[in-house]
N, C-alpha and C positions, 0 to 999 in steps of 0.2 A: 372570811366571812361578809359577803355580802349584803348591803344595806337592800332593805326593801322600800319600796317606791314610797312607802309610809315614814316608816323611819328617815329617808332621805329629805323626805317634804321637813319633817321635824327637827331635825339636826339643820338643814340650809336655816328655819327660821329662829330656831336656837341660838345660830351665829347672827344671824341679823338683829335680832332682840337684844342680844348683849352687846352689842355694836352702839344700838340705840340709848341703851342704856348709860355708857361709858361716855360718847361723846355727846351726847347733852349737857350734862353739867360740866365736862370740857370743855365745848363751846362758851356757854356762860361766863366760866370762869376767864377763858380769853379778854370775851371783851371786857370783864371787870379790871384784869391784871395788866391788860396791854394795851388796848385801845380807850379805856376810860383816862389814864395815865398821862399817855398822849395826846389826847383832847384837854385836858387841863391846863397842858403845860400849852398848847398851842391859841386855844381859845380865851385862856385867863378867865376859865370859868369863877365865880366868887362863890362863897360858902354857902349859898340858898341854892344857887342852879346845882351845884356840886350835889347837895345834899339832895335835892330831889330825885337825882338821876341816879342817884345811890336806892333810894327806896323805890322808885318804879322800877328798875332793874332786878331788886331781890321779890319787889312783888310778884314781877314776870316766870323771875327763876321758881318762886314757889306753887305758882299755878303751873305751870309746866312739867315742872317733877313730881309735885303729888298728887298731880289728875295722871300723869300716866303711871305712878305707883299704886294710885288705889283701882285705874282702870285692870290693871293686871292682878292686881290682889284678890278680886272682889267675883265674888262666885256668883255664877248666873248660869249655872247649870240647872237643869229640870231636876225634882225630889220628890216623890212617891205623893205624882199626881194621881188625883182619883175623879176629878168632875169628866165632865163631856169632853171629848177632843177625838185624836187619833192615833194609834198604836204604831210604836217603833218595834219594828222585829228586832234590831240589835240591841237595843238596850231593852227590851221585854218589858214595854211599860208605856204607857198612856201619856199623851202630852198634850198640852192646851194648844188652843190656835195661833197662828204664826210662832210656832216652834218646830224645830226639826233639828235631826242627826248631824253634827260634823263631824268628817270622816275622818279631818285633821286631829281635832278633841278627842273623838272617840266619846262622843257623850252628846245628848239632849241638852238645847240652848232655849231657856225662855228667851221666847219673842224676838229669835234669832235677828241680827241685822246685817251683819259680813263676818268674816274671819278676818282678822288684819294681821298680814305679813310680819311687820315692823314689831307689833307688839306680842308676836307669837300667841294671840288668845282671842277667844269669839266676841264678838260685842253682840252682846246680847240685853235684855231692861233693866239688870241690874249695875252696868258699867257703860251703858250710853251715854251717860250723863258725863262721867269723866274722859269720855274718849271725846267729844265736842266740846269739852271745855280747852281739853289738853290742845287740838286742833288750834282753835281760836286764840288761846296764849301763844301758840306756840308762830303763828302768823303776825299778834303782835307784835311780837320778841325779832322777828324775822326782818319785818318793816321797820321797827326800829334799829335795830344793830346795821341793815342796811344804808340807812339814811347814813348814819355817823361815819361809818367804814367809808364809806364814800367821800366826805368831809374829809378824813383822814387821807384819802389817797389825793385828794384836790392840793392837798398842802404840801405834801410829799415829790409831785409832779406838773409840769405845764399840760398842756394841751399834747404838745408832740411825744414829750418822754412819757405820757401815759399812753398814748396808742402806740409807740414804740414796744412798749412794756408789756403789756396785753397781747402785741404782737408775736414776742420770744416767750412767755409763759408753756408754750407747747414744745419748744425746744429741749429735750432733756441734755442734749452735749452744753447747752449755755447753764444748766444747773450746777455745774461743777461745785465740787468744794470748797476747790481754790480760787473762787470769786472773792468781791468783795462783802464781806457780813450784810452790810446794808441794802446791798443788792438784792439779795438773797431773801432776806427779810420784806421788801417793798415787792417781790415779784409773789411771795407768800400771801401778802393780803391783798394784792389784787384776786389771787387764786380765790380767796376765803370770799371777796366780794364777790366775783361771778357764780360762788358755789351758793351764794346768798339768794343771788336773780333768778337763781335754776330752783331753788327748793319753795323760795316765798309764792311764787304763784301758784302754786302746787298745792300747796297748806292752804293758800286763800281759796281756794277752789272744793277742796275737801270740807272746810269749814264752812264755806256759802253754802252746799249742797245738803250736810246733815243739817245744820239750820233748818234751811228749809223745807227738808223733810220732817224733823221736829215740829215746824209750825205747823204744817199739814197733817200731822199724825199718823205719819208713815214711817215703815223701815225702809233701809236702801232695798229687800227686795222685796218688797209691795212696787215699790215706786217703781223696780225693775220690772215688773210685772202688770206696771200699766194700772194699778189699783186705785179707785177712786175715793179722794180723801173723804172721809167722814164729815158732816156738816158740824161739828164742834168748833166753839171758841179757840182762839189758839192760846189763851193764856190755861184752859183746858189741857192740852195739847201739850204745852211745854210741862205742866205739872206732872203729866204721865212722864214723860223723858227726864226732867230735872227733881221732880219731887214737889212736894205743897208750897216748899219754901224756893224755888227755883230762881229767884230774882236774887237770893243770897248763895246758890247754888252757882251762878253763872260766875260770882266773883274769889269765892274761895273754898278749894277743894274739902276740908273736911267742915263744911258746915254740915248739919244733922237736917235732910229732906227728905221725910219718909215720902214714897211714893205711893198715887190713893190706892187707899183697901177699898173704897165702896165702888158701888156698880155707877160710874159716870161716862156720859158719850158713847152708851153701849159695850163698854169695856167690864169686862167681868173681875170680879176680886180673887186676882190671880194671888196674893197674899194666902188667903184664906183655903185656896185650892189645891195649893203645891203642899204646906204644911211642912215648911223648911222648918 
């Protein structure tokens, strides 16, 4: 039995999302269990600095994984909408402004931003907060890891050896299991460091873009269509994405920060209209 294009797309996204869910905590564990002990020995960290890095790494890990889980589990579908808006012929129900049907998810999404392939979920009104926080903390984590991974590599090699190792990491024949285990370990570190350098600018670019659209009160779709931002204070725009306690929601995923439920800067009370 052949897969339909839609089922094939869903299967591909499921594989990608499960890979992301597995690799994200594995990456943090690698940094804590392999890189950190190496730095402690090489840099002679004292107890205070060691404690600081443990707390910082734990904070970043909790925010990256926590926001990722909340983003996936939060329901952002349109349910029982009775207010003014357009009509979806597929779902056979009305939908509010800035909401539309996602073919992959096969449902209408409240104030849909975009469909995220990595998380296999639509990003909309109810989970945009977690998505942006996930990207921001992921960027900080990658920057943090890239810097200290470079220090590890700098202590392993001199400049000439580092350049030689870099030139040899794509030589599969040179990765034989019969080689010295220390050489294989060092080359693995180089590969991971370059992987950081590839992912870091992508995550920073996405973080800056979505923070910009949040400040302007726009979704990605509205920005792409060239919609002019509403003349509202940036704090109100942030509150509409991160909730009324946006300053705490940016720091911790489990903070209760309800989205505005009153008419503010020209936006309807979607909570009353949807009757979720």
